[in-house]
SEFI-120606 format. One record per residue (C-alpha): residue number from 1; x negated, y negated, z. Coordinates in steps of 0.25 Angstrom, whole numbers. Layout:
n;px;py;pz
NUM;X;Y;Z $
...
This chain:
n;px;py;pz
1;-40;-53;1 $
2;-38;-65;-10 $
3;-33;-78;-5 $
4;-32;-84;-20 $
5;-29;-78;-32 $
6;-23;-84;-46 $
7;-11;-80;-53 $
8;-9;-84;-68 $
9;4;-82;-75 $
10;5;-83;-90 $
11;14;-94;-96 $
12;25;-90;-105 $
13;22;-89;-119 $
14;7;-90;-116 $
15;-5;-81;-114 $
16;-17;-81;-105 $
17;-29;-89;-109 $
18;-40;-81;-117 $
19;-49;-72;-108 $
20;-40;-76;-95 $
21;-36;-61;-93 $
22;-50;-56;-94 $
23;-55;-67;-84 $
24;-45;-64;-74 $
25;-48;-49;-74 $
26;-63;-52;-73 $
27;-61;-61;-61 $
28;-51;-51;-54 $
29;-61;-40;-57 $
30;-72;-49;-51 $
31;-64;-52;-39 $
32;-59;-38;-36 $
33;-45;-42;-36 $
34;-35;-49;-43 $
35;-37;-65;-41 $
36;-31;-68;-54 $
37;-18;-62;-59 $
38;-11;-65;-72 $
39;3;-61;-77 $
40;13;-66;-87 $
41;25;-69;-77 $
42;28;-73;-64 $
43;34;-60;-60 $
44;21;-52;-65 $
45;13;-62;-56 $
46;22;-58;-44 $
47;21;-44;-47 $
48;6;-45;-47 $
49;5;-52;-35 $
50;14;-42;-27 $
51;7;-31;-32 $
52;-7;-36;-30 $
53;-3;-40;-17 $
54;2;-26;-12 $
55;-11;-19;-16 $
56;-26;-21;-11 $
57;-32;-34;-16 $
58;-19;-42;-16 $
59;-18;-57;-16 $
60;-17;-59;-1 $
61;-2;-61;1 $
62;2;-58;15 $
63;15;-49;17 $
64;26;-54;26 $
65;25;-41;34 $
66;10;-42;36 $
67;11;-55;42 $
68;23;-50;51 $
69;14;-38;55 $
70;2;-47;57 $
71;11;-56;66 $
72;15;-44;74 $
73;1;-41;76 $
74;-2;-54;82 $
75;10;-53;91 $
76;5;-39;96 $
77;-9;-45;99 $
78;-4;-56;108 $
79;6;-46;114 $
80;-5;-37;118 $
81;-14;-48;122 $
82;-4;-52;133 $
83;-6;-64;141 $
84;7;-72;136 $
85;21;-72;141 $
86;26;-66;128 $
87;17;-54;129 $
88;21;-52;144 $
89;36;-53;139 $
90;34;-42;129 $
91;26;-33;138 $
92;36;-34;149 $
93;48;-32;139 $
94;43;-20;130 $
95;31;-15;137 $
96;35;-14;152 $
97;32;2;152 $
98;24;5;139 $
99;11;-1;133 $
100;14;-10;122 $
101;6;-1;113 $
102;16;11;115 $
103;28;3;116 $
104;39;4;105 $
105;50;-5;101 $
106;66;-4;100 $
107;75;-11;91 $
108;80;-19;103 $
109;66;-25;105 $
110;62;-39;99 $
111;57;-40;85 $
112;44;-45;90 $
113;41;-33;98 $
114;45;-23;87 $
115;36;-31;77 $
116;25;-30;87 $
117;26;-15;90 $
118;27;-12;75 $
119;14;-19;72 $
120;8;-13;85 $
121;1;0;80 $
122;-6;-7;70 $
123;-12;-19;79 $
124;-14;-13;92 $
125;-27;-5;88 $
126;-32;-18;84 $
127;-32;-23;98 $
128;-43;-19;107 $
129;-44;-23;122 $
130;-57;-29;127 $
131;-57;-24;141 $
132;-59;-33;152 $
133;-52;-31;165 $
134;-46;-18;160 $
135;-32;-22;160 $
136;-29;-14;148 $
137;-20;-2;146 $
138;-29;10;146 $
139;-20;19;137 $
140;-15;9;126 $
141;-24;-4;126 $
142;-35;-2;115 $
143;-46;-6;125 $
144;-56;5;119 $
145;-55;0;105 $
146;-51;14;100 $
147;-36;12;104 $
148;-27;16;114 $
149;-33;26;124 $
150;-19;34;124 $
151;-19;35;109 $
152;-34;39;107 $
153;-34;50;118 $
154;-19;54;114 $
155;-14;52;128 $
156;1;52;130 $
157;11;47;140 $
158;4;33;143 $
159;15;24;137 $
160;17;19;150 $
161;4;19;155 $
162;-2;6;161 $
163;-16;11;165 $
164;-26;1;164 $
165;-41;1;159 $
166;-46;-4;171 $
167;-40;8;179 $
168;-47;18;171 $
169;-61;15;176 $
170;-68;24;185 $
171;-83;21;190 $
172;-84;11;179 $
173;-80;20;168 $
174;-67;21;160 $
175;-60;35;161 $
176;-46;41;161 $
177;-49;52;170 $
178;-38;47;180 $
179;-29;51;169 $
180;-35;64;167 $
181;-41;60;153 $
182;-56;61;150 $
183;-61;50;140 $
184;-75;56;140 $
185;-82;42;140 $
186;-75;38;128 $
187;-74;23;132 $
188;-86;21;140 $
189;-88;7;133 $
190;-76;1;140 $
191;-78;-8;152 $
192;-71;-17;161 $
193;-74;-32;163 $
194;-66;-37;175 $
195;-70;-51;173 $
196;-63;-51;158 $
197;-49;-48;154 $
198;-45;-39;143 $
199;-44;-45;129 $
200;-37;-39;117 $
201;-46;-39;105 $
202;-41;-39;90 $
203;-50;-29;84 $
204;-49;-35;69 $
205;-56;-47;74 $
206;-63;-43;87 $
207;-56;-54;95 $
208;-42;-61;94 $
209;-31;-57;85 $
210;-32;-63;71 $
211;-19;-63;62 $
212;-27;-61;50 $
213;-33;-48;54 $
214;-19;-44;58 $
215;-14;-46;44 $
216;-26;-38;39 $
217;-23;-27;48 $
218;-8;-26;44 $
219;-12;-27;29 $
220;-22;-16;31 $
221;-13;-6;39 $
222;0;-10;32 $
223;5;-3;20 $
224;2;-9;7 $
225;12;-9;-6 $
226;2;0;-14 $
227;6;7;-26 $
228;21;7;-24 $
229;21;-8;-23 $
230;13;-9;-35 $
231;23;-1;-42 $
232;36;-9;-38 $
233;30;-24;-40 $
234;26;-20;-54 $
235;30;-25;-68 $
236;42;-19;-73 $
237;49;-17;-61 $
238;61;-26;-59 $
239;60;-35;-45 $
240;73;-29;-41 $
241;67;-14;-41 $
242;54;-20;-36 $
243;60;-25;-23 $
244;69;-13;-22 $
245;57;-4;-22 $
246;50;-13;-12 $
247;62;-12;-3 $
248;61;3;-3 $
249;46;4;-1 $
250;47;-5;11 $
251;60;1;17 $
252;68;-12;15 $
253;81;-6;10 $
254;93;-6;19 $
255;94;9;20 $
256;99;17;33 $
257;85;20;38 $
258;80;6;37 $
259;92;2;44 $
260;90;11;55 $
261;77;6;57 $
262;82;-7;59 $
263;91;-2;70 $
264;104;1;63 $
265;110;15;66 $
266;119;20;56 $
267;123;33;49 $
268;115;34;36 $
269;120;40;23 $
270;116;38;9 $
271;128;34;0 $
272;122;38;-13 $
273;121;53;-11 $
274;130;64;-13 $
275;124;71;0 $
276;120;58;7 $
277;108;57;16 $
278;101;46;25 $
279;102;33;19 $
280;86;30;19 $
281;75;26;10 $
282;70;40;7 $
283;85;46;4 $
284;89;33;-5 $
285;76;32;-13 $
286;71;46;-13 $
287;78;58;-7 $
288;93;55;-10 $
289;101;61;-21 $
290;104;49;-29 $
291;89;45;-27 $
292;84;59;-32 $
293;94;58;-44 $
294;88;43;-48 $
295;73;48;-47 $
296;76;61;-54 $
């Protein structure tokens, strides 16, 4: 990803120097991306930056949501590592019965906990436990490097299970025969080291957590602007319409289904149609009577 680029704006009542356009095109072609952008107005330059950022080979701008998700990943990492008063408090408050990997959240829970749970499914597969004493959950901790055993073997009813890995060794070999499950020597490489403690390893680095790799992971698995973003942030589309379209695609309009996700319970009724339906995004912008009349 680029860390430097050049943006050139043409002054009013002037022209670019002779050969400038060709030189800029040649440099961009050689670099394989846009390292020089040139437009005739500030708005055109801003449009170019927004469009190029949302596609592949952008200018390296970091979105606010990307930073929030990466910070949530860091919180989850420290929580799963344990060993702090903060992690022990969260375990006692939210995970007294269920394992953190399968624990959900409610609207009465803290904002921090909800943020951590929302990013959990993306981050948890990147946390691998280096087995030492074997004080890791045999069902939900990723000690095998392949994922949680309960998910790998499609075993249900283990949300509250607290069986430890060290309790599943028979005659020096790992097995789940005590639970009536045959793993067929699938995890023969796993061994206990009683003199060492269990250590969490961040898979992208093979060691401790790294914020840069967390941002890259969020960027890779997150949604990008794609074609629709290139269409709304384009020349000829007014700012008012561009931002309205952006809010529609991002689900940032105060329709009833959005308010319901925020915890507000209310009767939903569209005020625009003769036969009103639920006031949600699909109805207001796609399926409603008034909407179909506008699009037709």
